[in-house]
Biopython code that builds the backbone (N, CA, C, O; Angstrom):
import numpy as np
from Bio.PDB.StructureBuilder import StructureBuilder

atoms = [
    (1, "MET", "N", (0.803, -1.206, 0.000)),
    (1, "MET", "CA", (0.000, 0.000, 0.000)),
    (1, "MET", "C", (0.841, 1.264, 0.000)),
    (1, "MET", "O", (0.374, 2.308, -0.453)),
    (2, "VAL", "N", (2.067, 1.196, 0.495)),
    (2, "VAL", "CA", (2.926, 2.375, 0.511)),
    (2, "VAL", "C", (3.204, 2.845, -0.903)),
    (2, "VAL", "O", (3.196, 4.047, -1.168)),
    (3, "GLY", "N", (3.453, 1.905, -1.828)),
    (3, "GLY", "CA", (3.701, 2.262, -3.222)),
    (3, "GLY", "C", (2.519, 2.985, -3.836)),
    (3, "GLY", "O", (2.693, 3.954, -4.576)),
    (4, "MET", "N", (1.322, 2.520, -3.534)),
    (4, "MET", "CA", (0.119, 3.154, -4.070)),
    (4, "MET", "C", (-0.030, 4.574, -3.516)),
    (4, "MET", "O", (-0.394, 5.495, -4.248)),
    (5, "TYR", "N", (0.252, 4.745, -2.233)),
    (5, "TYR", "CA", (0.172, 6.077, -1.626)),
    (5, "TYR", "C", (1.153, 7.028, -2.298)),
    (5, "TYR", "O", (0.817, 8.178, -2.579)),
    (6, "ASP", "N", (2.363, 6.547, -2.555)),
    (6, "ASP", "CA", (3.373, 7.385, -3.197)),
    (6, "ASP", "C", (2.919, 7.839, -4.573)),
    (6, "ASP", "O", (3.123, 8.994, -4.948)),
    (7, "LEU", "N", (2.295, 6.925, -5.338)),
    (7, "LEU", "CA", (1.823, 7.281, -6.672)),
    (7, "LEU", "C", (0.711, 8.321, -6.597)),
    (7, "LEU", "O", (0.662, 9.237, -7.418)),
    (8, "GLN", "N", (-0.170, 8.187, -5.630)),
    (8, "GLN", "CA", (-1.280, 9.127, -5.507)),
    (8, "GLN", "C", (-0.819, 10.479, -4.981)),
    (8, "GLN", "O", (-1.400, 11.511, -5.318)),
    (9, "SER", "N", (0.221, 10.475, -4.157)),
    (9, "SER", "CA", (0.650, 11.737, -3.581)),
    (9, "SER", "C", (1.583, 12.511, -4.511)),
    (9, "SER", "O", (1.737, 13.722, -4.354)),
    (10, "ALA", "N", (2.206, 11.835, -5.473)),
    (10, "ALA", "CA", (3.121, 12.522, -6.390)),
    (10, "ALA", "C", (2.414, 13.632, -7.172)),
    (10, "ALA", "O", (2.932, 14.747, -7.230)),
    (11, "PRO", "N", (1.251, 13.368, -7.773)),
    (11, "PRO", "CA", (0.565, 14.467, -8.469)),
    (11, "PRO", "C", (0.166, 15.591, -7.517)),
    (11, "PRO", "O", (0.196, 16.768, -7.877)),
    (12, "SER", "N", (-0.205, 15.211, -6.305)),
    (12, "SER", "CA", (-0.582, 16.214, -5.319)),
    (12, "SER", "C", (0.608, 17.104, -4.960)),
    (12, "SER", "O", (0.467, 18.322, -4.861)),
    (13, "ARG", "N", (1.774, 16.496, -4.765)),
    (13, "ARG", "CA", (2.983, 17.276, -4.464)),
    (13, "ARG", "C", (3.352, 18.173, -5.636)),
    (13, "ARG", "O", (3.717, 19.333, -5.445)),
    (14, "LEU", "N", (3.259, 17.640, -6.843)),
    (14, "LEU", "CA", (3.584, 18.429, -8.025)),
    (14, "LEU", "C", (2.623, 19.609, -8.160)),
    (14, "LEU", "O", (3.036, 20.725, -8.478)),
    (15, "LEU", "N", (1.346, 19.352, -7.917)),
    (15, "LEU", "CA", (0.357, 20.424, -7.963)),
    (15, "LEU", "C", (0.689, 21.495, -6.934)),
    (15, "LEU", "O", (0.657, 22.688, -7.238)),
    (16, "GLU", "N", (1.006, 21.071, -5.723)),
    (16, "GLU", "CA", (1.359, 22.023, -4.668)),
    (16, "GLU", "C", (2.586, 22.846, -5.058)),
    (16, "GLU", "O", (2.604, 24.062, -4.866)),
    (17, "GLU", "N", (3.606, 22.193, -5.601)),
    (17, "GLU", "CA", (4.817, 22.907, -6.019)),
    (17, "GLU", "C", (4.504, 23.935, -7.103)),
    (17, "GLU", "O", (5.008, 25.058, -7.067)),
    (18, "ASN", "N", (3.665, 23.544, -8.072)),
    (18, "ASN", "CA", (3.303, 24.468, -9.146)),
    (18, "ASN", "C", (2.517, 25.662, -8.623)),
    (18, "ASN", "O", (2.743, 26.796, -9.045)),
    (19, "ILE", "N", (1.601, 25.405, -7.708)),
    (19, "ILE", "CA", (0.802, 26.495, -7.145)),
    (19, "ILE", "C", (1.677, 27.430, -6.327)),
    (19, "ILE", "O", (1.562, 28.650, -6.447)),
    (20, "VAL", "N", (2.551, 26.874, -5.498)),
    (20, "VAL", "CA", (3.431, 27.701, -4.665)),
    (20, "VAL", "C", (4.342, 28.550, -5.544)),
    (20, "VAL", "O", (4.540, 29.733, -5.267)),
    (21, "THR", "N", (4.895, 27.963, -6.593)),
    (21, "THR", "CA", (5.758, 28.710, -7.516)),
    (21, "THR", "C", (4.980, 29.838, -8.180)),
    (21, "THR", "O", (5.472, 30.963, -8.275)),
    (22, "PHE", "N", (3.768, 29.541, -8.638)),
    (22, "PHE", "CA", (2.929, 30.558, -9.276)),
    (22, "PHE", "C", (2.646, 31.702, -8.306)),
    (22, "PHE", "O", (2.774, 32.873, -8.663)),
    (23, "VAL", "N", (2.262, 31.358, -7.085)),
    (23, "VAL", "CA", (1.933, 32.376, -6.080)),
    (23, "VAL", "C", (3.147, 33.245, -5.778)),
    (23, "VAL", "O", (3.033, 34.469, -5.719)),
    (24, "LYS", "N", (4.302, 32.627, -5.586)),
    (24, "LYS", "CA", (5.516, 33.402, -5.299)),
    (24, "LYS", "C", (5.837, 34.354, -6.443)),
    (24, "LYS", "O", (6.172, 35.515, -6.209)),
    (25, "ASN", "N", (5.737, 33.872, -7.679)),
    (25, "ASN", "CA", (6.024, 34.727, -8.833)),
    (25, "ASN", "C", (5.033, 35.881, -8.938)),
    (25, "ASN", "O", (5.424, 37.014, -9.218)),
    (26, "GLU", "N", (3.760, 35.598, -8.716)),
    (26, "GLU", "CA", (2.750, 36.652, -8.801)),
    (26, "GLU", "C", (2.915, 37.665, -7.669)),
    (26, "GLU", "O", (2.724, 38.862, -7.883)),
    (27, "LEU", "N", (3.263, 37.206, -6.478)),
    (27, "LEU", "CA", (3.486, 38.139, -5.367)),
    (27, "LEU", "C", (4.666, 39.061, -5.660)),
    (27, "LEU", "O", (4.629, 40.243, -5.317)),
    (28, "LYS", "N", (5.705, 38.533, -6.287)),
    (28, "LYS", "CA", (6.842, 39.378, -6.672)),
    (28, "LYS", "C", (6.392, 40.447, -7.662)),
    (28, "LYS", "O", (6.806, 41.602, -7.563)),
    (29, "LYS", "N", (5.546, 40.063, -8.615)),
    (29, "LYS", "CA", (5.046, 41.026, -9.601)),
    (29, "LYS", "C", (4.194, 42.099, -8.924)),
    (29, "LYS", "O", (4.283, 43.276, -9.271)),
    (30, "ILE", "N", (3.374, 41.694, -7.965)),
    (30, "ILE", "CA", (2.528, 42.654, -7.254)),
    (30, "ILE", "C", (3.391, 43.605, -6.432)),
    (30, "ILE", "O", (3.119, 44.805, -6.383)),
    (31, "GLN", "N", (4.425, 43.078, -5.790)),
    (31, "GLN", "CA", (5.323, 43.941, -5.015)),
    (31, "GLN", "C", (5.991, 44.967, -5.926)),
    (31, "GLN", "O", (6.103, 46.137, -5.562)),
    (32, "LYS", "N", (6.428, 44.542, -7.093)),
    (32, "LYS", "CA", (7.031, 45.478, -8.049)),
    (32, "LYS", "C", (6.001, 46.498, -8.507)),
    (32, "LYS", "O", (6.293, 47.689, -8.617)),
    (33, "LEU", "N", (4.798, 46.018, -8.770)),
    (33, "LEU", "CA", (3.725, 46.881, -9.245)),
    (33, "LEU", "C", (3.413, 47.988, -8.250)),
    (33, "LEU", "O", (3.153, 49.124, -8.645)),
    (34, "LEU", "N", (3.437, 47.667, -6.974)),
    (34, "LEU", "CA", (3.124, 48.651, -5.941)),
    (34, "LEU", "C", (4.304, 49.547, -5.600)),
    (34, "LEU", "O", (4.157, 50.519, -4.858)),
    (35, "SER", "N", (5.459, 49.226, -6.133)),
    (35, "SER", "CA", (6.644, 50.048, -5.898)),
    (35, "SER", "C", (6.497, 51.369, -6.646)),
    (35, "SER", "O", (6.089, 51.369, -7.807)),
    (36, "PRO", "N", (6.820, 52.498, -6.008)),
    (36, "PRO", "CA", (6.650, 53.805, -6.652)),
    (36, "PRO", "C", (7.525, 53.991, -7.894)),
    (36, "PRO", "O", (7.181, 54.787, -8.768)),
    (37, "ASP", "N", (8.631, 53.282, -7.988)),
    (37, "ASP", "CA", (9.518, 53.477, -9.129)),
    (37, "ASP", "C", (9.320, 52.432, -10.225)),
    (37, "ASP", "O", (10.151, 52.320, -11.126)),
    (38, "TYR", "N", (8.225, 51.664, -10.160)),
    (38, "TYR", "CA", (7.957, 50.655, -11.183)),
    (38, "TYR", "C", (7.347, 51.336, -12.405)),
    (38, "TYR", "O", (6.385, 52.091, -12.265)),
    (39, "PRO", "N", (7.890, 51.083, -13.611)),
    (39, "PRO", "CA", (7.364, 51.734, -14.819)),
    (39, "PRO", "C", (5.995, 51.176, -15.211)),
    (39, "PRO", "O", (5.644, 50.043, -14.882)),
    (40, "GLU", "N", (5.245, 51.999, -15.917)),
    (40, "GLU", "CA", (3.939, 51.572, -16.412)),
    (40, "GLU", "C", (4.108, 50.401, -17.371)),
    (40, "GLU", "O", (5.103, 50.318, -18.090)),
    (41, "CYS", "N", (3.139, 49.506, -17.378)),
    (41, "CYS", "CA", (3.137, 48.363, -18.285)),
    (41, "CYS", "C", (2.534, 48.813, -19.610)),
    (41, "CYS", "O", (1.457, 49.410, -19.636)),
    (42, "SER", "N", (3.214, 48.533, -20.689)),
    (42, "SER", "CA", (2.719, 48.959, -21.995)),
    (42, "SER", "C", (1.641, 48.008, -22.503)),
    (42, "SER", "O", (1.548, 46.863, -22.060)),
    (43, "GLU", "N", (0.827, 48.499, -23.440)),
    (43, "GLU", "CA", (-0.216, 47.679, -24.038)),
    (43, "GLU", "C", (0.377, 46.464, -24.733)),
    (43, "GLU", "O", (-0.194, 45.376, -24.663)),
    (44, "SER", "N", (1.515, 46.630, -25.403)),
    (44, "SER", "CA", (2.112, 45.504, -26.122)),
    (44, "SER", "C", (2.533, 44.400, -25.158)),
    (44, "SER", "O", (2.458, 43.220, -25.499)),
    (45, "GLN", "N", (2.974, 44.773, -23.959)),
    (45, "GLN", "CA", (3.328, 43.754, -22.971)),
    (45, "GLN", "C", (2.089, 42.984, -22.537)),
    (45, "GLN", "O", (2.151, 41.768, -22.351)),
    (46, "ARG", "N", (0.974, 43.668, -22.376)),
    (46, "ARG", "CA", (-0.267, 43.001, -21.986)),
    (46, "ARG", "C", (-0.782, 42.108, -23.100)),
    (46, "ARG", "O", (-1.323, 41.035, -22.833)),
    (47, "GLU", "N", (-0.619, 42.540, -24.358)),
    (47, "GLU", "CA", (-1.108, 41.760, -25.484)),
    (47, "GLU", "C", (-0.313, 40.479, -25.671)),
    (47, "GLU", "O", (-0.840, 39.502, -26.201)),
    (48, "ASP", "N", (0.941, 40.465, -25.247)),
    (48, "ASP", "CA", (1.781, 39.277, -25.379)),
    (48, "ASP", "C", (1.320, 38.144, -24.466)),
    (48, "ASP", "O", (1.641, 36.979, -24.703)),
    (49, "GLU", "N", (0.586, 38.479, -23.449)),
    (49, "GLU", "CA", (0.129, 37.499, -22.479)),
    (49, "GLU", "C", (-1.010, 36.682, -23.092)),
    (49, "GLU", "O", (-1.956, 37.257, -23.630)),
    (50, "ASP", "N", (-0.932, 35.361, -23.018)),
    (50, "ASP", "CA", (-2.020, 34.571, -23.580)),
    (50, "ASP", "C", (-3.235, 34.602, -22.652)),
    (50, "ASP", "O", (-3.134, 34.984, -21.486)),
    (51, "GLU", "N", (-4.365, 34.200, -23.186)),
    (51, "GLU", "CA", (-5.639, 34.301, -22.467)),
    (51, "GLU", "C", (-5.624, 33.507, -21.156)),
    (51, "GLU", "O", (-6.084, 34.002, -20.128)),
    (52, "GLU", "N", (-5.107, 32.303, -21.190)),
    (52, "GLU", "CA", (-5.081, 31.478, -19.980)),
    (52, "GLU", "C", (-4.215, 32.123, -18.901)),
    (52, "GLU", "O", (-4.585, 32.132, -17.726)),
    (53, "GLN", "N", (-3.080, 32.653, -19.294)),
    (53, "GLN", "CA", (-2.184, 33.311, -18.339)),
    (53, "GLN", "C", (-2.857, 34.559, -17.764)),
    (53, "GLN", "O", (-2.745, 34.833, -16.569)),
    (54, "ARG", "N", (-3.542, 35.301, -18.602)),
    (54, "ARG", "CA", (-4.229, 36.512, -18.148)),
    (54, "ARG", "C", (-5.328, 36.169, -17.140)),
    (54, "ARG", "O", (-5.471, 36.838, -16.117)),
    (55, "ARG", "N", (-6.099, 35.122, -17.438)),
    (55, "ARG", "CA", (-7.172, 34.720, -16.516)),
    (55, "ARG", "C", (-6.605, 34.235, -15.186)),
    (55, "ARG", "O", (-7.165, 34.516, -14.126)),
    (56, "SER", "N", (-5.494, 33.509, -15.246)),
    (56, "SER", "CA", (-4.851, 33.040, -14.008)),
    (56, "SER", "C", (-4.376, 34.218, -13.175)),
    (56, "SER", "O", (-4.549, 34.241, -11.957)),
    (57, "ARG", "N", (-3.780, 35.191, -13.841)),
    (57, "ARG", "CA", (-3.283, 36.375, -13.135)),
    (57, "ARG", "C", (-4.442, 37.165, -12.525)),
    (57, "ARG", "O", (-4.340, 37.632, -11.390)),
    (58, "GLU", "N", (-5.532, 37.318, -13.261)),
    (58, "GLU", "CA", (-6.693, 38.043, -12.738)),
    (58, "GLU", "C", (-7.299, 37.311, -11.543)),
    (58, "GLU", "O", (-7.689, 37.941, -10.560)),
    (59, "ALA", "N", (-7.378, 35.979, -11.627)),
    (59, "ALA", "CA", (-7.915, 35.198, -10.510)),
    (59, "ALA", "C", (-7.023, 35.350, -9.283)),
    (59, "ALA", "O", (-7.516, 35.501, -8.165)),
    (60, "PHE", "N", (-5.721, 35.312, -9.495)),
    (60, "PHE", "CA", (-4.801, 35.475, -8.370)),
    (60, "PHE", "C", (-4.931, 36.872, -7.773)),
    (60, "PHE", "O", (-4.880, 37.037, -6.554)),
    (61, "LEU", "N", (-5.097, 37.859, -8.613)),
    (61, "LEU", "CA", (-5.260, 39.224, -8.123)),
    (61, "LEU", "C", (-6.517, 39.336, -7.258)),
    (61, "LEU", "O", (-6.494, 39.975, -6.206)),
    (62, "LYS", "N", (-7.598, 38.721, -7.695)),
    (62, "LYS", "CA", (-8.831, 38.752, -6.904)),
    (62, "LYS", "C", (-8.637, 38.072, -5.548)),
    (62, "LYS", "O", (-9.128, 38.555, -4.529)),
    (63, "ILE", "N", (-7.921, 36.956, -5.545)),
    (63, "ILE", "CA", (-7.633, 36.261, -4.287)),
    (63, "ILE", "C", (-6.779, 37.151, -3.388)),
    (63, "ILE", "O", (-7.027, 37.252, -2.187)),
    (64, "THR", "N", (-5.776, 37.792, -3.976)),
    (64, "THR", "CA", (-4.899, 38.681, -3.211)),
    (64, "THR", "C", (-5.695, 39.829, -2.604)),
    (64, "THR", "O", (-5.516, 40.159, -1.432)),
    (65, "LEU", "N", (-6.568, 40.435, -3.393)),
    (65, "LEU", "CA", (-7.410, 41.522, -2.885)),
    (65, "LEU", "C", (-8.287, 41.029, -1.732)),
    (65, "LEU", "O", (-8.453, 41.725, -0.731)),
    (66, "HIS", "N", (-8.838, 39.841, -1.878)),
    (66, "HIS", "CA", (-9.671, 39.265, -0.820)),
    (66, "HIS", "C", (-8.875, 39.125, 0.482)),
    (66, "HIS", "O", (-9.348, 39.512, 1.551)),
    (67, "PHE", "N", (-7.664, 38.570, 0.383)),
    (67, "PHE", "CA", (-6.848, 38.383, 1.587)),
    (67, "PHE", "C", (-6.416, 39.715, 2.181)),
    (67, "PHE", "O", (-6.404, 39.866, 3.402)),
    (68, "LEU", "N", (-6.063, 40.676, 1.348)),
    (68, "LEU", "CA", (-5.680, 41.989, 1.869)),
    (68, "LEU", "C", (-6.832, 42.611, 2.652)),
    (68, "LEU", "O", (-6.623, 43.181, 3.723)),
    (69, "ARG", "N", (-8.037, 42.502, 2.122)),
    (69, "ARG", "CA", (-9.195, 43.084, 2.810)),
    (69, "ARG", "C", (-9.500, 42.322, 4.107)),
    (69, "ARG", "O", (-9.879, 42.936, 5.105)),
    (70, "ARG", "N", (-9.341, 41.002, 4.103)),
    (70, "ARG", "CA", (-9.528, 40.220, 5.336)),
    (70, "ARG", "C", (-8.507, 40.607, 6.390)),
    (70, "ARG", "O", (-8.780, 40.529, 7.588)),
    (71, "MET", "N", (-7.332, 41.023, 5.943)),
    (71, "MET", "CA", (-6.270, 41.441, 6.862)),
    (71, "MET", "C", (-6.423, 42.908, 7.255)),
    (71, "MET", "O", (-5.559, 43.465, 7.931)),
    (72, "LYS", "N", (-7.526, 43.535, 6.830)),
    (72, "LYS", "CA", (-7.795, 44.949, 7.118)),
    (72, "LYS", "C", (-6.757, 45.865, 6.466)),
    (72, "LYS", "O", (-6.420, 46.919, 7.006)),
    (73, "GLN", "N", (-6.260, 45.456, 5.311)),
    (73, "GLN", "CA", (-5.305, 46.257, 4.546)),
    (73, "GLN", "C", (-6.036, 46.879, 3.350)),
    (73, "GLN", "O", (-5.614, 46.745, 2.202)),
    (74, "ASP", "N", (-7.144, 47.563, 3.657)),
    (74, "ASP", "CA", (-7.995, 48.113, 2.609)),
    (74, "ASP", "C", (-7.283, 49.138, 1.739)),
    (74, "ASP", "O", (-7.480, 49.168, 0.524)),
    (75, "GLU", "N", (-6.464, 49.969, 2.347)),
    (75, "GLU", "CA", (-5.763, 50.996, 1.572)),
    (75, "GLU", "C", (-4.836, 50.357, 0.538)),
    (75, "GLU", "O", (-4.790, 50.788, -0.614)),
    (76, "LEU", "N", (-4.108, 49.343, 0.952)),
    (76, "LEU", "CA", (-3.216, 48.644, 0.032)),
    (76, "LEU", "C", (-4.020, 47.918, -1.047)),
    (76, "LEU", "O", (-3.636, 47.927, -2.217)),
    (77, "ALA", "N", (-5.120, 47.297, -0.663)),
    (77, "ALA", "CA", (-5.983, 46.617, -1.630)),
    (77, "ALA", "C", (-6.547, 47.615, -2.635)),
    (77, "ALA", "O", (-6.595, 47.334, -3.833)),
    (78, "ASP", "N", (-6.975, 48.781, -2.151)),
    (78, "ASP", "CA", (-7.502, 49.814, -3.046)),
    (78, "ASP", "C", (-6.436, 50.295, -4.026)),
    (78, "ASP", "O", (-6.710, 50.477, -5.213)),
    (79, "ARG", "N", (-5.220, 50.499, -3.520)),
    (79, "ARG", "CA", (-4.122, 50.919, -4.400)),
    (79, "ARG", "C", (-3.866, 49.888, -5.486)),
    (79, "ARG", "O", (-3.683, 50.230, -6.655)),
    (80, "LEU", "N", (-3.856, 48.633, -5.089)),
    (80, "LEU", "CA", (-3.608, 47.562, -6.042)),
    (80, "LEU", "C", (-4.734, 47.477, -7.063)),
    (80, "LEU", "O", (-4.480, 47.341, -8.260)),
    (81, "GLN", "N", (-5.960, 47.554, -6.602)),
    (81, "GLN", "CA", (-7.109, 47.430, -7.491)),
    (81, "GLN", "C", (-7.224, 48.610, -8.449)),
    (81, "GLN", "O", (-7.617, 48.432, -9.602)),
    (82, "SER", "N", (-6.891, 49.792, -7.995)),
    (82, "SER", "CA", (-7.060, 50.970, -8.842)),
    (82, "SER", "C", (-5.859, 51.230, -9.743)),
    (82, "SER", "O", (-5.872, 52.151, -10.560)),
    (83, "SER", "N", (-4.842, 50.429, -9.592)),
    (83, "SER", "CA", (-3.652, 50.618, -10.417)),
    (83, "SER", "C", (-4.012, 50.500, -11.896)),
    (83, "SER", "O", (-4.723, 49.581, -12.303)),
    (84, "LYS", "N", (-3.519, 51.427, -12.681)),
    (84, "LYS", "CA", (-3.789, 51.403, -14.115)),
    (84, "LYS", "C", (-2.989, 50.314, -14.823)),
    (84, "LYS", "O", (-3.226, 50.024, -15.996)),
    (85, "ARG", "N", (-2.050, 49.718, -14.115)),
    (85, "ARG", "CA", (-1.215, 48.679, -14.718)),
    (85, "ARG", "C", (-1.883, 47.318, -14.701)),
    (85, "ARG", "O", (-1.390, 46.377, -15.323)),
    (86, "ILE", "N", (-3.009, 47.200, -13.991)),
    (86, "ILE", "CA", (-3.727, 45.927, -13.922)),
    (86, "ILE", "C", (-5.168, 46.191, -14.320)),
    (86, "ILE", "O", (-5.754, 47.190, -13.904)),
    (87, "SER", "N", (-5.735, 45.318, -15.111)),
    (87, "SER", "CA", (-7.153, 45.463, -15.416)),
    (87, "SER", "C", (-7.891, 44.261, -14.856)),
    (87, "SER", "O", (-7.521, 43.114, -15.103)),
    (88, "LEU", "N", (-8.929, 44.542, -14.104)),
    (88, "LEU", "CA", (-9.786, 43.487, -13.584)),
    (88, "LEU", "C", (-11.069, 43.501, -14.387)),
    (88, "LEU", "O", (-11.763, 44.517, -14.438)),
    (89, "ASN", "N", (-11.382, 42.409, -14.998)),
    (89, "ASN", "CA", (-12.642, 42.302, -15.723)),
    (89, "ASN", "C", (-13.655, 41.633, -14.814)),
    (89, "ASN", "O", (-13.594, 40.423, -14.595)),
    (90, "ASN", "N", (-14.581, 42.410, -14.285)),
    (90, "ASN", "CA", (-15.585, 41.868, -13.356)),
    (90, "ASN", "C", (-16.733, 41.266, -14.114)),
    (90, "ASN", "O", (-17.677, 40.759, -13.506)),
]
sb = StructureBuilder()
sb.init_structure("model")
sb.init_model(0)
sb.init_chain("A")
sb.init_seg("    ")
for serial, (resi, resn, name, xyz) in enumerate(atoms, 1):
    if name == "N":
        sb.init_residue(resn, " ", resi, " ")
    sb.init_atom(name, np.array(xyz, "f"), 0.0, 1.0, " ", f" {name:<3s}", serial, name[0])
structure = sb.get_structure()
């Protein structure tokens, strides 16, 4: 049974690693975005992003906003949401 458990947990571990990597990368982007010296994102940079990547980023942004508001960091959440460098399609 140990072998079977290992096989079932391998996809779970891989999924966890992928999610953690994605979250860390997106948090770095958000930190840069909120930095006062970060340059505006051009339209061509946004157009290069494929649809799936854009939807993933928007979903992560919504989750981030949710957690910021739960942490009573409304001002930071508002700054992030109103940033012209990110578009949220509600």
